[in-house]
VOGU-3710 file (C-alpha; in Angstrom, 3 decimals, decimal comma):
1> mdtmlearlq> 84,296/140,523/70,937  87,423/141,978/72,480  87,195/139,554/75,544  86,835/136,527/72,720  90,088/137,958/71,116  91,927/138,226/74,271  91,090/134,747/75,301  92,192/133,525/72,033  95,396/135,204/72,207  95,885/133,622/75,726
11> tqqrntqnsq> 95,470/130,436/74,738  97,894/130,546/71,354  100,441/132,156/74,014  99,970/129,105/76,455  100,126/126,742/73,277  103,532/128,357/72,157  105,094/128,042/75,264  103,907/124,430/75,813  105,718/123,582/72,491  108,663/125,421/73,420
21> etslwssgfg> 108,741/123,579/76,546  108,134/120,372/74,880  111,203/120,789/72,707  113,102/121,540/75,531  112,590/118,296/77,481  113,181/116,515/73,861  116,461/118,267/73,022  117,741/117,743/76,051  117,442/121,549/77,602  118,904/122,858/74,147
31> mkleavtpfl> 121,831/123,939/76,228  126,080/122,903/75,810  127,183/123,014/79,124  130,659/121,843/80,065  131,047/118,586/81,064  131,670/117,969/85,195  134,040/115,426/86,393  132,133/112,841/88,157  131,958/114,197/91,934  131,230/110,871/93,682
41> gkyrpfvgrc> 134,478/109,449/93,138  135,946/111,702/96,002  133,889/110,158/99,011  131,103/107,658/99,465  130,249/106,471/102,779  130,066/102,896/103,778  126,540/102,473/105,638  124,628/99,866/107,072  127,065/98,974/110,103  124,771/97,619/113,029
51> cqtctpkswe> 124,438/99,141/116,237  127,628/98,637/118,437  125,613/99,244/121,756  122,990/96,697/121,129  124,889/93,929/118,940  128,526/94,395/119,635  129,680/90,613/119,111  127,845/91,159/115,567  129,311/94,669/114,970  132,577/93,043/115,263
61> slfhrsimdl> 132,297/89,334/113,822  129,801/89,803/111,001  131,595/92,691/109,340  134,154/92,269/106,744  136,385/94,992/105,794  137,308/93,612/102,359  133,841/94,393/101,336  134,516/97,949/100,313  136,979/96,657/97,412  133,682/95,436/95,917
71> gfcnvvlvke> 131,279/97,785/93,416  128,178/97,230/92,309  126,246/95,126/89,964  123,240/95,649/88,049  121,262/92,575/88,677  119,066/92,800/85,813  121,818/93,203/83,040  122,081/89,316/81,949  124,584/88,660/79,273  126,333/85,718/77,691
81> entrfrgwlv> 128,798/86,065/80,312  126,068/85,162/82,957  125,514/81,762/81,677  127,641/78,731/81,205  127,449/78,530/77,538  128,536/80,832/74,475  127,484/81,600/70,994  125,039/83,796/68,921  122,226/81,719/69,990  123,265/81,997/73,925
91> rrlcyflwsl> 123,115/85,827/73,178  119,561/85,677/72,059  118,546/83,654/74,835  120,474/84,220/78,035  117,558/85,368/79,841  115,641/82,050/79,297  118,846/80,171/80,179  119,826/82,155/83,371  116,539/81,195/84,630  117,075/77,636/84,122
101> eqrippcqda> 120,417/77,747/85,743  119,018/79,303/89,118  119,408/76,864/91,835  115,938/75,999/93,672  116,359/74,008/96,580  113,750/70,745/96,600  110,725/71,303/98,403  110,565/69,379/101,928  107,624/67,795/103,566  106,569/70,820/105,626
111> pqkimestrv> 102,894/70,048/105,661  103,564/66,789/107,607  106,036/68,364/110,022  103,645/70,896/110,950  101,088/68,427/111,597  103,350/66,544/113,885  104,381/69,711/115,688  104,286/70,023/119,338  101,742/72,993/119,475  99,468/71,601/116,645
121> qnvisgrvpg> 99,263/68,084/118,539  98,371/69,897/121,624  95,192/71,599/120,243  94,305/68,152/118,184  94,455/66,000/121,349  92,454/68,808/123,396  95,413/69,503/125,908  94,933/73,359/125,129  92,342/74,896/127,236  89,583/76,392/124,796
131> gtgegqvpgl> 91,370/74,645/122,061  89,391/73,064/118,773  90,240/69,704/120,067  87,996/69,494/123,150  84,671/67,456/122,298  85,619/66,887/118,754  87,006/64,409/116,363  90,657/64,372/115,740  90,113/63,271/111,943  88,201/66,716/111,566
141> vkkevqrilg> 90,448/68,925/113,460  93,363/67,308/110,869  91,218/68,546/107,984  91,007/71,905/109,469  94,543/72,082/110,047  95,188/71,114/106,329  92,447/73,875/105,449  94,413/76,471/107,265  97,700/75,574/106,412  96,588/75,700/102,860
151> hiqapihpfl> 95,702/79,696/103,700  99,071/80,173/104,895  101,720/78,519/102,279  101,866/76,176/99,310  104,622/73,971/97,984  107,038/76,147/95,672  106,765/75,099/92,226  109,959/75,053/90,541  108,831/75,538/86,362  106,339/78,125/87,711
161> lrlfswallr> 109,021/79,923/89,579  111,776/79,650/86,544  109,062/81,061/84,175  108,356/83,759/86,289  111,882/84,919/86,901  112,448/84,899/83,221  109,371/87,044/82,373  110,228/89,310/85,315  113,619/89,851/84,193  112,286/91,008/80,592
171> flncvflnvq> 110,027/93,269/82,007  112,353/94,756/84,529  114,784/95,402/81,887  111,971/97,610/80,266  110,942/99,603/83,163  114,177/100,255/84,926  117,381/101,737/83,583  119,143/99,430/86,265  118,985/97,851/89,561  121,811/98,485/91,552
181> lhkgqmkmvh> 123,248/95,967/94,489  126,387/96,407/96,381  128,423/93,289/95,631  130,263/93,901/99,261  126,931/93,935/100,886  125,682/90,656/99,444  129,041/88,803/100,221  128,629/89,976/103,758  125,364/88,350/104,056  126,615/85,081/102,665
191> kaaqaqglpl> 129,409/84,868/104,846  126,859/85,536/107,704  124,723/82,684/106,666  127,308/80,359/106,100  129,883/81,158/109,245  126,617/81,050/111,664  124,498/78,233/110,143  121,468/80,240/111,464  118,285/81,248/109,237  118,199/84,735/107,878
201> vllsthksll> 114,894/86,716/108,483  115,531/90,177/106,156  113,342/92,683/107,458  112,451/95,183/104,987  111,010/99,118/104,115  107,983/98,956/101,890  108,058/101,505/99,272  106,316/99,991/96,236  104,089/97,052/95,605  106,955/95,386/93,331
211> dgillpfvll> 108,895/94,939/96,547  107,570/91,705/97,501  108,629/90,549/93,616  111,445/92,422/93,261  113,455/91,586/96,328  113,163/87,861/95,967  114,293/87,904/92,357  117,332/90,026/93,375  118,119/87,415/96,280  117,632/84,623/94,133
221> sqglgvlrva> 119,611/85,875/91,319  122,332/86,046/94,062  122,310/82,647/95,142  120,469/83,269/98,309  118,106/80,671/97,784  114,137/81,047/96,886  112,981/83,719/99,430  109,454/83,206/101,536  107,798/86,516/101,454  105,153/87,636/104,434
231> wdprtcsptl> 102,534/89,293/102,067  99,563/91,377/103,217  96,487/89,319/102,193  94,462/92,796/102,107  96,469/93,720/99,160  95,964/90,771/96,911  92,889/89,074/95,577  92,561/85,415/95,954  93,725/84,078/92,515  96,479/86,789/93,003
241> rallkklggl> 97,384/84,611/96,516  97,389/81,370/95,055  99,839/82,366/92,388  102,093/83,889/94,822  102,121/80,878/97,458  103,413/78,887/94,781  106,192/81,621/94,315  106,954/81,505/97,765  104,629/83,573/99,337  103,155/83,304/103,078
251> flpqeanltl> 99,577/84,962/104,221  98,631/85,063/107,584  95,184/83,303/107,954  91,975/85,477/108,862  91,491/83,216/111,910  94,735/84,046/113,374  93,213/87,706/114,271  90,643/86,231/116,634  90,115/86,898/119,948  92,429/84,578/122,642
261> dspegvlara> 89,408/83,009/123,598  87,910/81,854/120,209  88,597/77,991/119,530  89,227/78,890/115,626  91,925/81,470/116,611  93,621/78,920/119,135  93,869/76,279/116,318  94,988/78,816/113,410  97,938/80,346/115,585  99,054/77,041/116,498
271> vvhaaveqll> 99,293/76,387/112,909  100,764/79,668/112,220  103,711/79,056/115,137  104,232/75,552/113,507  104,588/76,990/110,022  106,916/79,649/110,998  109,224/77,304/113,225  109,445/74,680/110,478  110,465/77,281/108,072  113,176/78,606/110,514
281> vsrqpllifl> 114,458/74,848/111,224  114,560/74,428/107,352  116,767/77,620/107,358  114,717/79,235/104,410  115,443/83,069/104,142  112,362/84,856/105,084  111,514/88,468/104,055  108,989/90,283/106,131  108,048/93,971/105,294  108,211/96,458/108,561
291> eehpgaqgpr> 106,208/99,167/106,997  102,831/99,440/105,872  101,913/98,385/102,267  102,140/101,430/99,953  99,391/104,165/100,080  98,146/102,905/103,494  96,906/106,011/105,600  98,131/105,586/109,142  101,215/104,445/111,144  104,148/103,919/109,540
301> lsalgqtwlg> 105,089/100,482/111,216  103,108/97,759/110,199  100,891/95,846/112,701  101,265/92,709/110,358  105,031/92,838/110,042  105,409/93,180/113,816  103,184/89,845/114,084  105,519/88,051/111,886  108,554/89,178/113,691  107,127/88,302/116,894
311> lvvqavqvgv> 106,560/84,651/115,593  110,355/84,499/114,897  111,109/85,759/118,203  109,156/83,275/120,037  110,869/80,577/118,077  114,037/81,890/119,452  112,729/82,174/122,649  111,139/78,705/123,260  114,514/77,293/121,889  113,183/75,983/118,351
321> ipdamlvpva> 116,076/77,133/116,576  119,324/78,881/118,808  119,305/82,225/117,417  118,424/83,841/113,910  120,207/86,512/111,703  118,299/89,829/111,314  119,264/91,640/108,161  117,846/95,388/107,611  117,074/95,642/104,084  115,782/98,640/101,968
331> itydlvpdap> 114,895/99,494/98,752  114,610/102,955/96,820  113,136/104,123/93,741  113,800/107,318/91,653  110,300/107,394/91,499  107,802/104,875/92,833  106,352/102,939/89,846  103,133/102,273/91,348  99,736/104,311/90,776  99,698/107,966/91,587
341> cdvyhalapl> 99,448/108,652/95,293  96,082/110,539/95,090  94,722/106,878/94,535  96,453/105,067/96,738  93,904/105,106/99,514  91,583/102,700/97,272  91,051/99,444/99,375  90,560/97,333/96,525  93,054/94,282/96,247  95,244/93,884/93,650
351> glwtgalavl> 93,954/91,087/91,118  95,973/89,113/88,874  94,413/90,531/85,853  94,500/94,090/87,154  98,292/93,722/87,595  98,901/92,268/84,141  96,957/95,251/82,773  99,189/97,743/84,736  102,085/95,750/83,100  101,064/95,978/79,829
361> rslrgwghsp> 100,648/99,530/80,651  104,044/100,201/81,794  105,401/98,243/78,678  103,199/100,774/76,467  104,418/104,062/77,793  107,806/102,626/78,361  109,362/104,665/75,259  107,355/107,821/76,315  108,460/108,038/79,834  112,085/107,947/81,225
371> rvcvrvhlaq> 112,957/105,022/83,265  113,824/104,893/87,038  116,987/103,450/88,614  116,619/101,341/91,862  119,045/100,780/94,606  118,626/97,602/96,879  120,373/97,685/100,166  121,804/94,984/102,607  122,774/96,254/106,094  125,033/94,406/108,356
381> pfslqeytin> 123,331/90,943/109,784  123,113/91,024/113,561  121,769/88,378/116,156  118,571/88,214/117,472  119,320/86,765/120,667  122,480/89,497/121,034  119,910/92,167/120,785  117,011/90,608/122,870  119,610/90,214/125,989  121,407/93,670/125,260
391> arscwgsrqt> 118,088/95,495/124,552  116,564/95,056/127,740  119,213/96,781/129,786  118,246/99,943/128,011  114,789/100,214/128,948  113,628/102,992/131,078  110,899/104,909/132,426  107,993/106,126/129,985  105,750/108,850/130,039  102,558/109,670/127,962
401> leqllqpivl> 102,796/112,612/125,582  99,621/113,852/127,606  101,644/113,921/130,654  105,086/115,115/129,303  103,711/118,117/127,087  99,863/119,107/127,696  100,919/121,178/131,523  103,907/123,034/129,292  101,259/123,981/126,301  99,069/125,347/128,618
411> gqctvvpdte> 101,617/127,300/130,751  101,236/125,153/133,990  104,726/123,946/134,254  108,109/124,911/132,794  110,339/121,948/133,370  110,214/119,598/130,453  110,542/115,862/131,641  113,847/114,563/130,266  112,380/110,854/129,659  111,073/108,344/126,775
421> keqewtpatg> 107,614/109,198/125,096  105,167/106,504/125,400  103,736/106,549/121,900  102,114/103,195/120,114  100,536/103,871/116,923  100,515/100,241/115,825  98,208/98,118/117,828  98,994/94,387/119,033  97,165/91,910/116,513  96,640/88,299/115,764
431> pllafkeedq> 99,353/85,961/117,516  101,001/88,937/118,941  98,258/89,267/121,397  99,312/85,866/123,023  102,641/87,318/123,981  103,400/88,666/127,214  103,479/92,774/127,454  107,127/92,751/127,851  107,684/90,625/124,262  104,895/92,935/123,080
441> llvrrlsrhv> 107,518/95,716/123,953  110,466/93,844/122,658  108,827/93,318/119,550  107,880/97,106/119,000  111,728/98,439/119,892  113,283/95,821/117,701  110,945/96,933/114,779  111,796/100,425/115,166  115,549/99,458/115,628  115,476/97,527/112,732
451> lnasvtssav> 113,799/100,104/110,578  115,994/102,856/111,777  118,781/100,837/110,361  117,200/100,160/107,017  116,368/103,803/106,762  120,013/104,867/107,372  121,454/102,789/105,102  118,968/103,619/102,350  120,371/106,012/99,489  119,301/109,200/98,691
461> mstaimatll> 117,889/109,452/95,137  118,444/112,315/93,094  114,669/112,864/92,804  114,657/113,492/96,666  117,465/115,935/96,256  115,906/118,055/93,452  112,457/117,957/95,062  113,947/119,573/98,422  115,922/122,260/96,550  112,973/123,337/94,389
471> lfkhqkgvfl> 110,632/123,148/97,343  112,590/124,399/100,258  114,937/126,708/98,582  113,411/127,727/95,127  109,699/128,059/95,205  109,910/130,588/92,813  112,392/129,384/90,197  115,962/129,027/89,874  118,084/129,227/86,852  119,527/125,933/85,801
481> sqllgefswl> 123,402/126,955/85,910  122,441/127,942/89,659  120,665/124,508/90,125  123,527/122,463/88,875  125,972/124,072/91,850  123,317/123,579/94,288  122,373/119,823/93,375  126,089/119,286/93,577  126,588/121,041/97,160  123,534/119,388/98,792
491> teetllrgfd> 124,739/115,933/97,340  127,974/116,596/98,911  126,365/117,688/102,339  124,299/114,621/102,528  127,600/112,398/101,754  129,449/114,172/104,554  126,769/113,178/107,011  127,207/109,505/106,299  124,175/109,256/103,859  124,870/107,242/100,804
501> vgfsgqlrcl> 123,284/108,526/97,083  121,842/106,178/94,864  123,445/107,860/91,738  126,511/108,669/89,959  127,735/110,063/86,825  128,308/113,935/85,241  126,327/116,276/86,838  124,800/117,845/84,215  123,233/114,299/82,944  122,217/113,493/86,578
511> vqhtlsllra> 120,061/117,130/86,742  118,469/116,256/83,103  117,423/112,938/83,900  116,164/114,354/87,507  114,080/116,743/85,913  113,088/114,392/82,985  111,454/112,128/86,243  109,855/115,110/87,639  108,542/116,873/84,417  104,877/116,617/85,418
521> hvallrvhqg> 105,609/118,807/88,542  108,497/121,315/86,993  108,364/123,567/84,091  111,245/124,684/82,016  111,355/128,494/80,519  113,920/129,889/78,230  115,198/133,211/79,166  118,521/135,600/78,066  121,812/134,268/77,399  120,694/130,628/76,785
531> dllvvprpgp> 119,989/129,789/80,170  116,818/128,123/81,070  114,629/128,605/84,195  113,393/125,772/86,328  109,953/126,600/87,985  107,940/123,874/90,629  104,375/123,884/89,130  102,272/125,645/91,561  99,380/123,512/93,641  99,196/119,827/93,763
541> sfthlarlsa> 102,747/119,553/92,537  104,201/120,718/95,892  102,377/117,880/97,700  104,166/115,627/95,378  107,489/117,124/95,939  106,902/117,431/99,704  106,757/113,543/99,619  109,563/113,008/97,558  111,966/115,638/99,865  111,200/113,558/102,964
551> ellpaflsea> 113,345/110,647/101,787  116,100/113,313/102,527  115,042/114,001/105,603  116,773/111,388/107,811  120,357/112,947/106,772  119,543/116,366/108,302  116,805/115,475/110,800  119,122/116,326/113,764  120,070/119,802/112,262  116,640/120,215/111,253
561> vgacavrgll> 115,118/119,818/114,902  118,116/122,254/116,155  117,400/124,736/113,659  113,928/124,858/114,777  114,541/124,960/118,414  116,533/128,048/117,875  113,765/129,412/115,748  111,459/128,816/118,846  113,844/130,825/121,056  114,128/133,791/118,649
571> agrmppegpw> 110,149/133,515/118,152  109,736/135,658/121,307  112,428/138,260/120,570  112,640/138,875/117,157  111,133/137,413/113,666  113,974/134,847/112,324  113,185/136,245/108,841  114,491/139,868/110,159  118,081/141,092/109,881  120,661/138,425/110,430
581> elqgiellsq> 123,093/140,870/112,148  120,581/141,518/114,514  119,712/137,721/115,308  123,380/137,266/115,653  123,663/139,864/118,689  121,396/137,481/120,534  122,979/135,163/123,098  121,308/131,759/123,285  121,628/129,734/126,773  122,365/126,306/126,313
591> nelyrqilll> 119,664/125,695/129,135  117,234/126,965/127,133  118,128/125,412/123,837  117,909/122,087/125,804  114,285/122,713/126,742  113,395/123,875/123,201  114,820/120,332/121,791  113,156/118,708/124,409  109,940/120,164/123,524  110,272/119,522/119,780
601> lhllpqdlll> 110,876/116,216/120,326  108,312/115,289/122,405  105,753/116,786/119,725  107,328/115,169/116,883  105,605/111,787/115,975  107,351/108,596/116,966  106,704/107,535/113,245  109,579/110,537/112,766  111,764/110,071/115,573  112,068/106,224/115,011
611> lqtpgsrpac> 114,599/107,258/112,195  117,455/109,159/113,864  117,690/111,123/117,139  119,808/114,304/117,563  122,923/113,316/119,188  125,746/110,921/118,520  123,996/107,654/119,496  121,426/105,875/117,609  117,652/105,896/118,375  117,833/102,429/120,156
621> dtgrqrlsak> 119,987/104,165/122,901  117,448/106,528/124,034  117,122/104,847/127,396  120,952/104,632/128,287  121,135/108,110/129,610  119,334/111,487/129,823  118,521/112,569/126,505  120,108/116,303/127,381  123,333/114,671/128,211  123,736/113,141/124,634
631> llwkpsgdft> 123,015/116,490/122,911  125,743/118,050/125,082  127,676/120,909/123,127  131,295/120,414/123,637  133,702/123,603/123,474  134,990/124,312/120,134  138,367/122,520/119,558  137,254/119,686/121,988  136,947/116,422/120,099  136,827/113,840/123,017
641> dsdsddfeea> 133,559/111,602/123,577  133,845/110,794/126,748  130,473/109,876/128,626  132,225/111,650/131,760  131,823/115,208/130,770  129,881/116,850/133,520  126,808/118,132/132,051  126,307/120,674/135,218  129,582/122,524/133,961  127,931/123,359/130,555
651> egryfrlsqq> 124,578/124,881/131,803  126,357/128,301/131,750  127,423/128,365/128,452  125,850/130,737/125,876  125,897/130,747/122,037  125,171/133,429/119,377  124,052/132,696/115,809  127,129/132,516/113,187  127,319/135,533/111,038  129,264/133,883/108,185
661> srcpdfflfl> 127,608/134,658/104,332  126,095/131,373/104,050  124,363/130,908/107,165  121,281/132,378/107,161  120,338/130,638/103,883  121,509/127,204/105,515  119,678/127,930/108,717  116,119/128,761/107,080  116,833/125,584/104,720  117,189/123,459/107,710
671> crllspllka> 113,897/124,969/109,445  112,028/124,449/106,362  112,649/120,899/106,151  110,303/120,095/109,081  107,576/122,641/107,897  105,353/120,904/106,097  104,665/118,407/109,266  104,593/121,449/111,757  102,238/123,389/109,548  100,010/120,740/109,167
681> faqaatflhr> 99,792/120,512/112,873  99,396/124,322/113,361  96,466/124,273/110,848  94,716/121,053/112,785  95,183/123,274/115,658  93,309/126,034/114,127  90,663/123,571/112,736  89,674/122,749/116,323  87,015/125,409/116,559  85,766/124,623/113,085
691> gqlpdtesgy> 85,204/120,952/112,770  82,258/119,121/113,666  82,624/116,850/116,664  81,954/114,347/117,455  82,711/112,320/114,739  84,320/108,990/113,655  88,360/109,198/112,959  87,909/108,771/109,508  85,418/111,517/109,245  87,390/113,832/111,056
701> teqllqflqa> 90,092/112,937/109,015  88,549/113,870/105,993  87,289/117,354/107,492  90,586/118,221/108,435  92,103/117,075/104,930  89,312/119,398/103,055  90,303/122,251/105,698  94,094/121,996/104,645  93,388/121,571/101,254  91,286/124,718/101,160
711> taqeegffec> 93,890/126,726/103,153  96,453/125,701/100,507  94,472/127,471/97,951  94,249/130,474/99,835  97,915/130,826/101,539  99,269/128,204/98,601  100,876/125,856/101,562  99,956/122,856/99,555  103,027/120,719/100,817  100,948/120,263/104,125
721> adqnlaisai> 97,679/119,339/102,129  98,679/115,645/102,754  96,216/112,788/104,338  98,700/111,081/106,313  99,955/114,574/107,713  96,401/114,832/108,773  96,251/111,572/110,038  99,512/112,257/111,957  98,441/115,565/113,532  94,615/114,027/115,078
731> wtfrdlgvlq> 96,946/111,047/116,332  99,332/113,221/118,048  96,465/115,534/119,379  94,660/112,321/121,085  98,202/111,647/122,427  98,585/115,020/123,837  94,970/114,960/125,523  93,204/117,479/123,204  91,096/115,022/121,501  89,502/112,000/123,132
741> qtpspagpml> 87,760/108,449/121,840  84,303/107,799/123,155  82,512/104,828/122,868  79,278/104,527/120,876  76,961/102,272/118,994  78,575/103,426/115,460  81,891/102,642/116,945  84,507/104,891/118,698  84,080/108,496/118,279  86,364/111,615/118,555
751> clsptftsre> 85,684/114,829/120,699  87,324/117,457/121,971  88,521/116,926/125,283  86,948/119,239/128,324  90,672/121,000/128,865  90,252/122,172/125,109  86,845/122,940/124,639  87,744/126,583/125,498  89,540/128,765/122,565  91,994/130,079/124,455
761> nqekleqfir> 93,612/126,804/125,324  93,301/125,985/121,563  95,205/129,250/120,964  97,884/128,362/123,260  98,201/124,961/121,741  98,589/126,776/117,881  101,165/129,086/119,443  103,136/126,518/120,795  103,570/124,629/117,480  103,771/127,837/115,405
771> qfics> 107,057/128,817/117,380  108,696/126,350/115,582  107,943/127,254/112,362  110,046/129,045/109,917  108,085/130,473/106,882
//
C-alpha cells in the first residue's frame, strides 16, 4: 500500500511539473527581462569570397564591393508591391498574380539536338567500340535513345510550374517564419552571369529534402530563370520523378551506372553527356547537390553529385563551352523540417502521395509548433577553367592513412610525415568511371573545394549556438539569466571568426525562440528569485543536440584541433582537468605541438577536414607547402604574413598555457567540440575485441552502434551514439589498417588485420585516441 501511495504521489508531482513547464513555454517564460539593443548591428562579416590562390582573376573581377550596401529580403513575403497591379482585390490575389508574372523561358527543341550530337551519332552509327549501334538497326537505337532521354529529363511545363510556385509559396509562408536571401549576393551572381555570358552551375549543400524545391523557387523569384535540378533517383518514386521532370528535374538513368564494356552503358552515357552539353550550351542554370541526401549514412560527399559535376568538367575540357561559372550555394535551417533523424535510414523513396500527406501534416501542426527560419547563401562565382589550370599546380605527394599513422600508433616510429592524406570515401561511379584517373582526382578536389566554400559561407543558426552551449558547457543546467549572456558571447565569437549568423533581433526574443524550437530536448524549471533553470533532457536528446552543434564546428575547428593537441601533450604529464595553475607551469615545445597537430589531422576524417584546415590558408592550398609551415606561430606583436619566415628559427620556441580567468573554461570548451567524434573512435577501439568478426560492413556498423548506445546508457555519452559516427570510425579504421576487407560469396567482409588481432595493439590504438579527449 505504501508503495502504491508513493508511486501515485510521484505521478502527481510529475504531472504538476509538466503543467508548470507547459505554462512557462506558453507565457514566454513568465519573466520580465530588460530589452537588449540588437547586438548584430556592431559587426557582420561578409562571407563567400572565392579562393584567391586557385581563382585570383575571379576573386578580383567577379566581386562587386557595392553589394555590402544591400540588405536581406524575405523571398516568401509577397505583397501588393511585388505585382504590377494595385487594389484591394490584388492584395488578396497577390500570390497568384506573382506566379503569373514569373518569367519562364520558352522550351527549346532539346531532344532533337541531343539526337544529332556527335556522341550519340557515333553510338548510333556503330563507330564507338562496343557501342549499341554495332549490328543493330539504327531506328531501334534511336528509339532506345529517346527512351533513355525520357528517363533523364522532360520538357518544362509552364502552367504546371506556375501552379506549383503558387502552391509552394502558400506552403512556405505557413511553415517558415522567413526565407532570407542577401540581395547583394543575388546581384553578384546576376552580374557575373550577364558579364561573362557563361552558364551558371550552382553547387549546393544538402540539408533537407525540401532543398531541391526551395532553391529553384528562390532563384526563379529573383529572376534567374528556371533552374534545372539534378535529383537523386533513389529518393523519389516513379510518379514523383515524372512530376519533378516537368518542373525542371534531371535524373541519371540506371543504365549509366553499368560497366564500361556494357553496350547499354555506352549508349546511356553518351545520351547523358549530350543532354548536359545541350543544357550548358543553352545557358540554363544547373543545380547540383554535392552532399548526400539527408539521412544517408556514410560519406558526406555525394558520388552522384560528383558524377554530374564531372560531366560539366568534361564539357569544358572538350570545348563544348569555353567555360562555366561555378557558384557555391548553401541553405541553413533553424531546424530541418524533415522526418526525425532516427527514421532517416529508411530506404523507401518518397512518393507523391507520401509527400502530399507530409505537407498536410505540416500545415495541421503549424499552429502548435514554432516556425523555423531559413537562410539561402550564394557565394562568389568563379571560373571552372581558371580553377582547373591553377589547381593542378597545387597537387603534391599523397600517402595512405596506414602509411602515415599506423607505425606511430604502434610505437614503431616517432616522425610524423607532413604530407597530404589519401582518403577517398566516395567511389567513382557511372560516367565518372570513363574519365582518366587525373580527371577523377580533379573532380574530387573541386567538390571538396566548393563544399568548403559553401560551408564557410553558411550562416550559423541560433539552434546550433544554443545546442553547443547546453551540450559542451551546461549539461547539468544553466540559469536563463546566465544563458542570455553566454548566447551573446558565443555569437560574437562566431562573428569575429569570419562566420555569419542567420538571425538578428533582441537577445531575449532570440533565446526564447531558440528554446521553443528545442522544446522537445530542453526542460525549463522555475527557481527562486524569478529565474529559470534551463536543463537539457538526458538521454537521446544529447544525440540530437550533438548533431545541431556540428553546424558550429567549422567556425572553431582550427582552435579545437589546437586545443586537443595541447590536451594530448598534457595527458602524459598531468590531467588537464586538474589545477590550472599547475598546467600553466608546463612548457610546451613548438616541435611537440606541430607533431600533435599533425597526428590529430591525420586521424580526423577527410569529411571533417574539408571544412577548414588549421592555418591561414584555405583547404584547397594544402599542397602548396608543408602543413607545419602554415601552422607556424609568430612572436607576439609580429603581424607580418610573409612566406619568407624561417621555420627552423621557430623550432626552439616554447609556450605555456595562459593564466587569464576565462582561459580554462574556453580551453575545455574547445576540446569538447571534437569530443563526440573522438569518443566514438575510442569506443570503436574498445569494441575491437568484443565485436563478432568477420561480418559485413553494415552488420558490423549495427554491432558498433548497439555498443555505443549501451555504453551511453551506462556512462551518459549519448552525444557519440550516432550511426554516422560509427560508420566514420569503421572507415577510418579500415584506412588505418585496423580492419581489412576480404572477398566472400556474400560480398566483402570485414575482419581484423593480423597486426591488430593482439590485445596489446588494440590498447595502443585506444590510448592513442584517448590522449586527445577532454572529458
